[in-house]
N, C-alpha and C positions, 0 to 999 in steps of 0.2 A: 504494500500500500504506500502510495506517495501523495504528497500535498497536491490537492486539486482533484483527487479521485473521489467519486461518489461510492460510498460503501453502505452496507446494511448492518444495523445494530442488532445483535443476537440476544440481547437482554431486554427487559422491560424498560422503557415503553416500546422499544423497537423503532423501526423507521429508517429512512435514508439519511445519511450524514455526509458532509463534505469534510474530507481530510484537510486540516490546516497545517499540521506539523507532526513529524514522526521522530521519536527518539529510539534508537536501537540499543543504546548503551546507558546504564545506570549512572555512570560518572558524568557523562555529557548532560543528562537530564538534571542531575544534582547541581552542576555548575550553573546551568541556565536558570533553574529554580531560584538559586541563591542570588543571582543577578537581578531577577525580577522581584524577589521578596527577600531583601537583605536579612540575614540571620535565620532563614527558614530551616536550615539544617538538612537532615537527610529526608529524601522523598518518602511518602507513605508506600510507594510501590516497591516491592522486593525485586531483586535482580532477576528472578524467574518470571516476573510479570512483563518483561520487555519482549517485543517493542511496546512502547506506550505512545498513544496517539492523542493529539489535540484535535477534536472534531467540532463542527458546528452542527448541532442537532435541531430539528424544527421546533421542538417544545422545550428541550433542556437547555438550549443555548450553547454557548461555548464551554465544552467540558474536556477533561483529560481522563482517559481510561486505558487499561491494558488492551493490547491488540486482540486478545482472545475473545473479546466481546463483539468482534466485528468480522464480517466476511465480505468478499468482493460481491458485486452485483451478480456476476455470473454464477458464483457459488449459491447465492440466495435464490436465484431463479431455478437452478438445478434442484435445490432442496425443495422448493415449492412444487416443482413438477413431480418429484418422487412422492411427496405427501399427497398429492391429488390423484396419483395413479393407483393408490391402495383401494 
């Protein structure tokens, strides 16, 4: 997933999101977090949660979540097709 991609949120409330930023590395995320919020310390996300995405969600607004909550639109469409074929 890359900035500018439209992706599907796999958790509630679901929906399509715009990828704004992607962090593949805990240290890079920590550095940027502390630049944006001086003294923030360590991120709430563990190293196994990466990649972490900043996305624009239609109802949640601008949020930061682990990448495992999202899938590409192609994956979402294929999943929906499998669910409707049952």
